[in-house]
C-alpha positions in Angstrom: 67.6 18.6 -52.1 67.5 15.1 -53.5 67.1 13.6 -50.0 64.1 15.9 -49.1 61.4 13.8 -50.6 62.7 10.7 -48.8 62.9 12.7 -45.6 59.3 13.9 -46.1 58.1 10.3 -46.8 59.9 8.9 -43.7 58.5 11.7 -41.6 55.0 11.1 -42.9 55.4 7.4 -42.3 56.6 8.0 -38.8 53.7 10.4 -38.0 51.2 7.8 -39.3 52.7 5.1 -37.1 52.6 7.4 -34.1 49.0 8.3 -34.8 48.1 4.7 -35.1 49.8 3.9 -31.8 48.1 6.9 -30.1 44.7 5.8 -31.4 45.4 2.2 -30.3 46.4 3.5 -26.8 43.3 5.7 -26.5 41.0 3.0 -27.7 42.6 0.5 -25.3 42.2 2.9 -22.4 38.6 3.7 -23.4 37.8 0.0 -23.4 39.6 -0.5 -20.2 37.8 2.5 -18.7 34.4 1.2 -19.8 35.3 -2.1 -18.2 36.1 -0.5 -14.9 32.9 1.5 -15.1 30.9 -1.6 -15.8 32.6 -3.3 -12.7 31.4 -0.5 -10.5 27.9 -0.6 -12.0 27.9 -4.4 -11.4 28.9 -3.9 -7.8 25.8 -1.6 -7.3 23.3 -3.8 -9.2 24.5 -7.1 -7.8 24.4 -5.8 -4.2 20.8 -4.8 -4.7 19.9 -8.2 -6.2 21.6 -10.1 -3.4 19.9 -7.9 -0.8 16.6 -8.7 -2.4 17.4 -12.5 -2.2 18.4 -12.1 1.4 15.2 -10.3 2.4 13.6 -13.5 3.8 16.6 -13.5 6.3 16.1 -9.8 7.1 19.8 -9.0 6.4 20.7 -5.3 6.3 22.2 -3.7 3.2 25.7 -3.9 4.5 25.7 -7.7 4.3 25.0 -7.7 0.6 27.3 -4.8 -0.1 30.2 -6.4 1.7 29.6 -9.8 0.1 29.5 -8.4 -3.4 32.3 -6.0 -2.9 34.7 -8.7 -1.6 33.7 -11.3 -4.2 33.6 -9.0 -7.3 36.9 -7.3 -6.5 38.6 -10.6 -5.9 38.0 -11.8 -9.5 41.4 -11.7 -11.3 40.1 -9.8 -14.4 38.5 -7.1 -12.3 41.4 -6.8 -9.9 44.0 -6.7 -12.6 42.2 -3.9 -14.5 42.4 -1.5 -11.6 45.9 -0.1 -11.6 47.4 1.8 -8.7 46.5 5.2 -10.1 42.9 4.3 -10.3 42.9 2.7 -6.8 44.4 5.9 -5.5 41.5 7.8 -7.1 39.0 5.4 -5.4 40.8 5.9 -2.1 40.3 9.7 -2.4 36.6 9.2 -3.1 36.2 6.7 -0.2 38.0 9.1 2.2 35.7 11.9 1.3 32.6 9.6 1.6 33.7 8.4 5.0 34.2 12.1 6.1 30.6 12.7 5.1 29.6 9.5 6.9 31.3 10.6 10.1 29.9 14.1 9.9 26.3 12.7 9.7 27.0 10.1 12.4 28.0 12.9 14.8 25.2 15.2 13.7 22.6 12.5 14.6 23.9 12.2 18.2 23.5 14.3 21.3 26.8 14.7 23.2 25.1 16.3 26.2 23.5 13.1 27.4 26.9 12.2 28.8 26.5 15.0 31.4 23.0 13.8 32.5 22.3 11.1 35.1 23.1 7.8 33.3 20.0 5.9 32.1 19.7 2.1 32.0 20.7 1.9 28.3 23.7 4.1 29.1 24.7 1.8 32.0 24.4 -1.3 29.7 26.5 0.5 27.0 29.2 1.4 29.5 29.4 -2.1 30.9 29.6 -3.7 27.5 32.3 -1.3 26.4 34.4 -1.6 29.6 34.4 -5.4 29.6 35.3 -5.6 25.9 38.0 -3.0 26.3 39.6 -4.7 29.3 39.6 -8.1 27.6 41.0 -6.6 24.4 43.8 -4.8 26.2 44.7 -8.0 28.0 44.9 -10.2 24.9 45.8 -8.0 21.9 49.5 -7.2 22.9 50.3 -11.0 23.1 49.0 -12.0 19.7 51.2 -9.7 17.5 48.5 -8.0 15.5 50.7 -5.1 14.7 54.0 -5.2 12.8 55.3 -2.1 14.7 57.2 -2.3 18.0 55.2 0.5 19.7 51.9 -1.2 20.6 50.4 1.1 23.1 48.5 3.4 20.7 47.5 0.6 18.3 46.3 -1.6 21.2 44.2 1.2 22.7 42.7 2.2 19.3 41.9 -1.4 18.4 40.4 -2.1 21.8 38.2 1.0 21.7 37.1 0.1 18.1 36.1 -3.5 19.2 34.2 -1.9 22.1 32.0 0.1 19.8 29.2 -0.9 17.4 27.4 0.3 14.3 24.5 2.2 15.8 22.9 3.2 12.5 22.8 -0.5 11.4 21.3 -1.6 14.7 18.7 1.2 14.6 17.6 0.3 11.0 17.5 -3.4 11.8 15.5 -3.0 15.0 13.1 -0.6 13.3 12.6 -2.9 10.2 11.9 -5.9 12.4 9.2 -4.0 14.3 10.6 -4.2 17.9 11.8 -0.6 18.1 9.1 0.3 20.6 9.5 -2.7 22.8 11.6 -2.5 26.0 14.5 -4.5 24.5 14.3 -2.6 21.2 14.6 0.8 23.0 17.4 -0.6 25.1 19.3 -1.9 22.1 19.0 1.4 20.1 19.8 3.6 23.2 22.8 1.5 24.2 24.0 1.2 20.6 24.0 5.0 20.0 25.6 5.6 23.3 28.3 3.1 22.7 29.0 4.3 19.2 29.3 7.9 20.4 31.6 7.2 23.3 34.0 5.0 21.3 34.2 7.5 18.4 34.9 10.3 20.9 37.6 8.2 22.6 39.2 7.5 19.2 39.1 11.2 18.5 41.0 12.0 21.7 43.3 9.1 21.2 44.5 10.5 17.9 45.9 13.5 19.7 48.2 11.4 21.7 49.0 9.1 18.8 50.6 12.1 17.0 53.3 12.1 19.7 54.6 8.8 18.5 55.3 10.1 15.0 58.1 12.4 16.4 61.5 11.2 17.3 61.7 14.0 19.9 59.4 13.8 22.9 59.4 17.6 23.1 58.3 17.9 19.5 55.7 15.3 20.1 54.2 17.2 23.0 54.2 20.4 20.9 52.3 18.7 18.1 49.8 17.2 20.6 49.2 20.5 22.2 48.8 22.2 18.7 46.4 19.5 17.5 44.4 19.4 20.8 44.1 23.2 20.8 42.8 23.3 17.3 40.3 20.6 18.1 39.1 22.4 21.2 38.7 25.7 19.3 36.8 23.9 16.5 34.5 22.3 19.1 33.8 25.6 20.9 32.9 27.2 17.5 30.6 24.3 16.6 28.9 24.2 20.0 28.6 27.9 20.8 28.9 30.0 17.7 27.3 27.8 15.0 23.9 27.7 16.8 23.6 31.5 16.3 24.2 31.2 12.6 22.1 28.1 12.1 19.2 29.6 14.0 19.3 32.6 11.8 19.2 30.5 8.7 16.4 28.4 10.1 14.3 31.5 11.0 14.9 32.9 7.4 13.6 29.5 6.0 10.5 28.4 7.9 8.9 25.1 7.4 6.6 24.9 4.4 8.6 27.2 2.3 11.4 26.2 -0.1 14.9 26.7 1.1 16.7 29.7 -0.3 19.6 28.6 -2.5 22.0 31.2 -1.1 21.3 30.3 2.5 21.7 26.6 1.7 25.1 27.1 0.0 26.2 29.4 2.8 25.2 26.8 5.4 27.0 24.0 3.7 30.1 26.1 3.3 29.9 27.0 7.0 29.7 23.4 8.0 32.6 22.5 5.7 34.8 25.3 7.2 34.1 24.0 10.7 35.0 20.4 9.7 38.4 21.6 8.2 39.6 23.7 11.1 41.5 21.0 13.0 42.9 19.2 9.9 44.9 22.3 9.0 47.0 21.6 12.1 47.5 17.9 11.5 44.3 16.4 12.9 42.5 13.5 11.2 39.9 14.7 8.7 37.4 11.9 9.4 37.5 12.4 13.2 37.4 16.1 12.8 34.2 15.8 10.8 32.7 13.6 13.5 33.6 16.0 16.3 32.2 18.9 14.2 28.9 17.1 13.5 28.7 15.9 17.2 28.6 19.5 18.5 26.8 21.2 15.7 23.0 21.7 16.4 21.1 18.6 15.2 17.7 20.4 15.4 16.5 22.8 12.7 15.7 22.6 9.1 19.2 22.9 7.7 20.6 20.1 9.9 17.8 17.7 9.0 18.2 18.6 5.3 21.9 17.7 5.5 21.2 14.5 7.4 18.6 13.3 4.9 20.5 14.2 1.7 23.8 12.9 2.8 22.3 9.6 4.1 20.5 9.2 0.8 23.7 9.7 -1.2 25.6 7.4 1.1 23.1 4.5 1.0 22.4 4.9 -2.8 25.8 5.5 -4.3 28.6 5.4 -1.8 28.3 2.1 0.2 28.5 -0.3 -2.8 31.5 1.7 -4.1 33.1 1.6 -0.6 33.0 -2.2 -0.3 34.2 -2.6 -3.8 37.2 -0.6 -2.8 37.6 -2.7 0.3 37.6 -5.8 -1.9 40.5 -4.3 -4.0 42.5 -3.6 -0.9 42.2 -7.0 0.7 43.9 -9.6 -1.5 42.5 -13.1 -0.4 45.4 -14.8 -2.3 47.7 -13.3 0.3 45.7 -14.7 3.2 47.9 -17.1 5.2 45.4 -19.8 5.9 48.0 -22.4 6.6 49.5 -20.4 9.5 48.1 -21.5 12.9 48.7 -18.0 14.3 46.3 -16.6 11.7 43.4 -18.6 13.1 44.4 -17.9 16.7 44.3 -14.2 16.0 41.0 -14.5 14.0 39.1 -16.4 16.7 40.6 -14.2 19.4 39.1 -11.2 17.7 35.7 -12.9 17.5 35.8 -14.0 21.1 36.9 -10.6 22.4 34.0 -8.9 20.5 31.4 -11.5 21.5 32.4 -12.5 25.0 33.3 -9.0 26.1 30.0 -7.5 25.0 27.8 -10.3 26.3 29.7 -10.6 29.7 29.5 -6.9 30.4 25.8 -6.7 29.3 24.7 -9.7 31.3 26.5 -8.6 34.5 25.1 -5.0 34.3 21.7 -6.2 33.3 21.4 -8.7 36.2 22.2 -6.0 38.6 19.4 -3.9 37.0 17.0 -6.7 37.4 16.7 -7.9 33.7 16.2 -11.5 32.6 19.5 -13.2 31.6 18.2 -14.8 28.3 17.3 -11.4 26.9 20.5 -9.9 28.2 22.5 -12.5 26.2 20.5 -11.6 23.1 21.1 -7.9 23.9 24.8 -8.4 24.2 24.9 -10.3 20.9 23.1 -7.5 19.2 25.5 -4.9 20.6 28.4 -6.8 19.0 27.3 -5.6 15.5 29.9 -3.4 13.8 29.5 -1.0 10.9 31.1 0.8 8.0 33.6 2.7 10.2 35.0 -0.5 11.6 35.7 -1.8 8.1 37.3 1.5 7.2 39.4 1.3 10.3 40.7 -2.1 9.3 41.7 -0.9 5.8 43.2 2.3 7.3 45.7 0.5 9.5 46.6 -1.7 6.6 47.3 1.3 4.3 49.6 2.7 7.0 51.5 -0.5 7.3 50.5 -1.2 10.9 49.1 -4.6 10.1 49.4 -7.1 7.3 46.8 -8.3 4.8 46.0 -11.5 6.7 45.2 -9.6 9.8 43.1 -7.1 7.9 41.1 -9.9 6.2 40.5 -11.4 9.6 39.2 -8.2 11.0 36.8 -7.7 8.0 35.5 -11.2 8.3 34.9 -10.8 12.0 33.0 -7.6 11.3 30.9 -9.4 8.8 30.1 -12.2 11.3 29.0 -9.7 13.9 26.4 -8.3 11.5 25.1 -11.4 9.8 23.7 -13.0 13.0 21.8 -10.0 14.3 18.5 -10.7 12.4 18.4 -14.2 13.8 18.8 -12.9 17.3 16.0 -10.4 16.8 13.7 -13.2 15.5 14.6 -15.3 18.5 13.5 -12.4 20.8 10.2 -12.0 18.8 9.5 -15.7 19.1 10.1 -15.7 22.9 7.8 -12.6 23.2 5.2 -14.1 21.0 4.7 -17.1 23.4 3.6 -14.6 26.0 1.0 -12.8 23.9 -2.5 -13.5 25.1 -5.1 -14.4 22.4 -8.1 -12.2 22.2 -11.0 -12.2 19.8 -11.0 -8.6 18.6 -14.4 -8.1 16.9 -17.4 -5.8 17.3 -19.7 -8.7 17.9 -17.8 -9.7 21.0 -17.1 -6.2 22.3 -18.6 -5.6 25.8 -21.3 -2.9 25.7 -19.5 -1.0 28.5 -16.1 -1.0 26.6 -14.9 1.8 24.5 -14.7 1.0 20.7 -11.2 1.4 19.4 -10.7 1.6 15.6 -7.7 2.0 13.3 -8.8 4.5 10.7 -6.4 4.4 7.7 -5.9 7.0 5.0 -3.7 7.0 1.9 -3.7 10.8 1.6 -5.8 14.0 1.8 -8.2 12.7 -0.8 -9.5 10.2 1.7 -10.4 12.9 4.3 -14.0 13.7 3.5 -15.1 10.0 3.3 -13.1 8.9 6.4 -14.4 11.8 8.5 -18.0 11.0 7.5 -17.3 7.3 8.3 -15.9 8.2 11.7 -18.9 10.4 12.4 -21.5 7.6 11.8 -19.3 5.1 13.7 -19.3 7.1 16.9 -22.3 5.3 18.4 -23.7 6.2 21.8 -21.9 9.0 23.7 -20.9 6.5 26.3 -18.5 4.7 26.4 -17.3 6.5 23.3 -15.0 6.0 20.4 -11.2 6.0 20.3 -9.9 6.6 16.7 -6.3 6.0 15.8 -5.9 7.9 12.4 -3.1 6.1 10.6 -1.3 7.4 7.5 -0.3 4.5 5.1 2.9 5.7 3.4 5.2 3.6 1.2 8.8 3.6 2.5 10.9 4.4 -0.5 14.7 4.7 -0.5 14.4 8.5 -0.7 12.1 8.6 2.3 14.3 6.1 4.2 17.2 8.4 3.8 15.3 11.2 5.5 14.7 9.1 8.7 16.4 10.5 11.8 16.5 9.1 15.3 13.5 10.3 17.3 12.4 10.3 20.9 9.5 8.9 22.8 7.3 6.2 21.3 8.6 6.7 17.8 12.3 5.8 17.5 12.5 7.3 13.9 11.2 10.6 12.6 10.4 11.4 9.0 11.9 14.7 7.7 10.8 14.4 4.1 8.8 17.6 3.3 6.1 16.0 1.2 5.3 13.5 4.0 5.3 15.9 6.8 3.2 18.5 4.9 0.6 15.8 4.0 0.5 14.5 7.6 0.0 18.0 8.9 -2.9 18.6 6.5 -4.6 15.4 7.6 -4.0 16.2 11.3 -5.5 19.6 10.9 -8.6 18.2 9.2 -9.3 15.6 11.9 -8.5 18.0 14.7 -10.9 20.6 13.3 -13.6 17.9 13.1 -13.0 16.8 16.7 -13.0 20.4 17.9 -16.3 21.1 16.2 -17.9 17.8 17.2 -16.7 17.4 20.7 -18.0 14.6 22.9 -17.5 10.9 22.6 -14.5 10.8 20.3 -10.8 10.6 21.3 -8.3 11.1 18.5 -4.7 9.9 18.1 -2.3 10.1 15.1 -0.2 7.1 13.9 2.0 6.3 11.0 2.4 3.1 9.0 5.7 3.8 7.1 6.8 0.7 5.4 7.2 -1.0 2.1 4.0 -2.5 0.7 5.4 -5.9 1.6 5.6 -5.0 5.3 2.8 -2.5 5.7 0.2 -5.1 6.6 2.4 -6.3 9.4 2.9 -2.7 10.5 -0.9 -2.2 10.7 -1.4 -5.5 12.5 1.2 -4.5 15.1 -0.5 -1.2 15.6 -3.9 -2.9 15.9 -2.6 -5.3 18.5 -0.8 -2.6 20.3 -3.9 -0.4 20.8 -6.2 -3.4 21.1 -8.5 -2.1 18.3 -11.6 -4.1 17.3 -11.8 -2.8 13.7 -9.4 -1.6 11.1 -11.0 0.6 8.4 -9.1 0.7 5.1 -9.7 2.8 2.0 -10.3 0.8 -1.2 -7.3 0.8 -3.6 -9.3 2.5 -6.3 -10.1 6.2 -6.3 -13.2 7.9 -7.6 -12.9 9.7 -10.9 -14.7 12.9 -11.8 -17.2 11.0 -14.0 -18.3 8.8 -11.1 -16.3 5.7 -12.1 -13.4 4.2 -10.3 -9.8 4.3 -11.6 -7.5 1.3 -12.1 -6.3 1.5 -8.5 -2.9 1.2 -6.8 -1.6 -2.4 -6.8 0.5 -1.8 -3.7 -2.4 -0.7 -1.5 -4.5 -3.6 -2.9 -1.8 -6.0 -1.8 -1.8 -4.5 1.7 -5.6 -4.9 1.9 -5.6 -8.5 0.7 -2.8 -9.4 3.1 -4.6 -7.8 6.0 -7.8 -9.7 5.2 -5.8 -12.9 5.6 -3.7 -12.0 8.7 -5.3 -9.1 10.6 -5.6 -9.5 14.4 -9.1 -7.9 14.4 -12.1 -7.2 12.2 -11.5 -5.4 8.9 -13.6 -2.9 7.0 -12.8 -1.7 3.4 -14.6 1.5 2.2 -15.3 1.8 -1.5 -15.8 5.5 -1.8 -18.2 6.3 -4.6 -19.2 9.7 -3.3 -19.5 9.2 0.4 -17.0 12.0 0.8 -18.7 14.3 -1.7 -22.0 14.4 0.1 -22.6 17.1 2.7 -20.7 16.5 6.0 -22.8 14.2 8.1 -23.9 15.7 11.3 -26.6 15.2 14.0 -28.9 17.6 12.1 -28.4 16.1 8.6 -30.0 13.0 7.1 -28.0 10.3 5.3 -29.6 7.1 4.0 -27.6 4.0 5.0 -28.5 0.3 4.4 -27.1 -3.0 5.8 -27.6 -6.2 3.8 -27.9 -9.3 6.0 -27.8 -12.7 4.3 -26.1 -14.7 7.0 -22.7 -15.8 8.2 -20.1 -14.5 10.6 -19.1 -11.5 8.4 -22.7 -10.4 8.1 -23.2 -10.7 11.8 -20.1 -8.5 12.3 -21.6 -6.0 9.8 -24.8 -6.1 11.8 -22.9 -5.3 15.0 -21.3 -2.3 13.2 -24.7 -1.2 12.0 -25.8 -1.2 15.6 -23.5 1.7 16.3 -24.6 3.5 13.1 -28.2 3.2 14.3 -27.4 5.5 17.3 -26.5 8.4 15.0 -29.4 10.9 14.8 -28.4 12.1 11.3 -28.5 8.6 9.8 -31.6 6.9 8.5 -30.6 3.2 8.7 -32.4 0.4 6.9 -31.7 -3.3 7.4 -32.4 -5.5 4.4 -32.5 -9.2 5.1 -32.3 -11.7 2.2 -34.0 -15.0 3.1 -34.1 -18.2 1.0 -37.5 -18.9 -0.6 -37.4 -22.7 -0.4 -40.8 -23.0 -2.0 -39.8 -21.3 -5.2 -39.4 -23.3 -8.4 -36.2 -21.4 -9.2 -34.5 -22.5 -6.0 -31.3 -24.5 -7.0 -30.8 -27.9 -5.6 -27.1 -27.6 -5.2 -25.9 -26.0 -2.0 -22.5 -25.8 -0.2 -21.3 -29.4 -0.2 -18.1 -28.6 1.9 -20.0 -28.3 5.2 -22.4 -30.7 6.9 -26.1 -30.0 7.4 -25.4 -29.8 11.2 -22.9 -26.9 10.6 -25.4 -25.2 8.3 -28.1 -25.4 10.9 -25.7 -24.2 13.6 -24.8 -21.1 11.5 -28.4 -20.4 10.7 -29.2 -20.6 14.4 -26.5 -18.1 15.2 -27.8 -15.8 12.4 -31.3 -15.9 13.8 -30.2 -15.3 17.3 -28.0 -12.3 16.3 -30.7 -10.8 14.0 -33.4 -11.3 16.6 -31.3 -9.4 19.2 -30.7 -6.6 16.7 -34.4 -6.5 15.7 -35.5 -6.2 19.3 -33.0 -3.5 20.2 -33.3 -1.3 17.1 -36.1 -2.2 14.7 -38.8 -2.8 17.3 -38.0 0.6 18.9 -38.3 2.4 15.6 -34.7 3.4 15.2 -34.1 1.2 12.2 -36.3 0.4 9.2 -36.6 -3.2 8.2 -37.1 -4.8 4.7 -37.3 -8.5 4.1 -36.8 -10.1 0.7 -37.4 -13.8 -0.1 -35.2 -14.9 -2.9 -34.7 -18.2 -4.6 -31.2 -18.0 -6.1 -28.2 -15.8 -6.8 -29.8 -14.4 -10.0 -32.6 -12.9 -7.9 -29.9 -11.7 -5.4 -28.1 -9.9 -8.2 -31.3 -8.3 -9.5 -32.2 -7.0 -6.0 -28.8 -5.7 -5.4 -29.0 -3.8 -8.7 -32.4 -2.4 -7.6 -30.7 -0.6 -4.7 -28.8 1.6 -7.0 -29.0 5.3 -6.0 -31.3 4.7 -3.0 -28.5 4.9 -0.3 -25.4 6.9 0.2 -23.7 3.9 2.0 -24.4 0.2 2.0 -22.8 -2.0 4.6 -22.3 -5.7 3.7 -20.4 -8.7 5.1 -17.4 -9.9 3.0 -18.3 -13.6 3.1 -18.1 -16.4 5.7 -21.5 -17.7 4.7 -22.3 -21.4 5.1 -25.4 -21.4 3.1 -24.3 -20.0 -0.3 -27.6 -20.5 -2.2 -28.2 -16.7 -2.5 -24.6 -16.0 -3.6 -23.9 -19.1 -5.6 -22.3 -18.1 -8.9 -21.7 -14.5 -8.1 -18.0 -15.3 -7.7 -17.8 -16.1 -11.4 -17.8 -12.4 -12.4 -15.7 -11.1 -9.5 -13.4 -8.2 -10.3 -12.1 -7.8 -6.8 -12.4 -11.1 -4.8 -11.2 -9.3 -1.6 -14.6 -7.6 -1.4 -16.6 -10.8 -1.4 -19.4 -11.6 -3.8 -21.9 -9.1 -2.6 -19.4 -6.3 -2.1 -17.9 -6.9 -5.5 -21.3 -6.7 -7.3 -22.2 -3.4 -5.5 -18.9 -1.8 -6.2 -18.4 -3.2 -9.7 -18.4 -1.2 -13.0 -22.1 -2.1 -13.6 -23.0 0.3 -10.8 -22.7 3.9 -11.9 -24.5 5.5 -8.9 -23.0 7.4 -6.0 -23.5 4.6 -3.5 -20.5 3.8 -1.4 -19.9 0.3 0.0 -18.4 -0.7 3.3 -17.3 -4.4 3.3 -16.7 -5.9 6.7 -14.9 -9.1 7.7 -15.0 -10.5 11.2 -11.8 -11.4 13.0 -11.2 -15.2 13.0 -8.6 -16.8 15.2 -6.1 -19.1 13.5 -4.0 -20.5 16.3 -1.3 -18.2 17.6 -1.4 -14.5 16.6 0.7 -13.6 13.6 1.6 -10.2 14.9 3.1 -8.9 18.1 2.6 -5.8 20.0 5.4 -3.4 19.2 5.5 -2.3 22.8 5.9 -5.8 24.2 7.9 -6.2 27.5 10.3 -9.0 27.7 13.2 -7.7 29.7 
């Protein structure tokens, strides 16, 4: 009994020590866990920052992801904090992510093209694959890439892998660099997808025979191969023949325009998962099983497109940075045997096999098809690009002990080098094509009377419909030769929308499956088509899409304008009309696009400031709309006058031309004029103004089609007063943006400009001082600045 208190004290002391140790252990693990979490977050954030820094070089996301993953995971504090148990967890996450990747990759492909007559891009793909495969099989066995004695399966697998390419990376790169509709762009995308599909299919078949090597008995190996092969065949039959019945039923129960039913969505995902797991139950590889299931599942239909868009979005947003961070943990650069000559022989051999094999096969096949050899070399260089699967393959054979770390690092670096050069090859193609582009002056003033007017009519959304339809109506001009309108949706390309892009056919290589975008486009299409059906005669309509980031949207529109040889691009103003008649703060992204287009557009530009032009009654041949054109002088005013000439033909428009002339005899006339140009240039411009206006007067005013008002003004103050006096008189006023040599009548108006892109007169008329419902159309004439900045997206260079 006397020892009991001592025992209790010792027990209490021991428990206290144990609790302190437990708390210390938990705290240390929590701190370590937070550090690991921060490392993963850093991989994501840094990859996005580096991608932004590499944007001028047009590098794809995989470049920044791979760089950051390798560098960050190689740092000793980061590498040491990830113990084997955590790396194993990451491996499981990566394996699942790559299964999803392979499934979507197969789902986006059409396996039945193999049974059709081979197209040109298929021939190029076959030739590049075959030459690379032959060279690889001839060289790989002699360089001891594998640590195992049985080299047949490894040699075939590595040769097939080197023969393939990353089709999704090529497709995104070609699309982003705006050559997807050119002949070489279509050839690259088609050959890339074909090559990727064939090599993945061959690897899937090769795995069946590889299972025979894992058995000591040949008889057991044959049994395993038959069992795995049979399971794969049954899975493929179910995916190709039975799944369409189920998928069609789900698609019919969930038509477009209605939200997907949750139960049907869960059932569909479960069905796809079950099909993907059929063959792995019998020993087949899970990743290749997912690819084969996706390859033969129906790619059309709402459910398949939903799966493609959502899985691609998750992969690009979350998985890829994590994947390459895991790759960095697996490849330890401190173990790289840089001092061994054999290391560099194997490294450069891999690089030469990949490059020479693709280029040789592509050039030989292309010359037989009649293509030019410089473009064939570029095509072969593009087809060398590898993707995420090839990196995963390198790590997979390292995990299985088939190769060592040095060989794995060599393979990863070679894959990186096959990707990083592709944007430069594309830019070289663009430069070669640009030298062949003819220079045309695309403006209304220089348009032949017998030529059809082609315009690019841009809209931000359904709110632009009334004003743009009215604008198209008054622009139609005479019935002959007519008007060709390319209605173009300006949509910002966000990461969420980018994840919904799926390969398309025909002129558009990519199709948007985002519901909000497709519904908006359908609404706009219906509105314009209804208008054309009700007002037939003289108007031809086509639908286009400018889907890009705001940084690249101006280039997209320029490419479309050159492609269709339009003379005028009509853009909405970046500010929208409020209910009280004022304009809101506007969208900075669309303002940036407008300003960039005004600097670099390959044709004339018009910006419509809608202050009620869409709220008036729909303009028709029986209605009356008051429209005015203000002519002060300069090339932009002459272009606006040429546009007004088309408006004058409309029987429902009452057009008035208001000419502002300088009153040189007035005491208020300023002495200072534009000192940056000579008197000879001013006189030449004034002569052009007089000739242009005289022609317009004789054709329209003298015949009574157009009313004429002449105002003699002394300075810009009187110009401002007269502009204010127009308030409420007209539903639309057409003005030139600038380009005036004699600035007496606009001198000083720039001092109060709110939107310089509208020019001094346009800014005054559209400013906050005007509260009327008068809309303004500001026009800028196309000016040639040496070589064209843009390039037709359907250029032919092959």
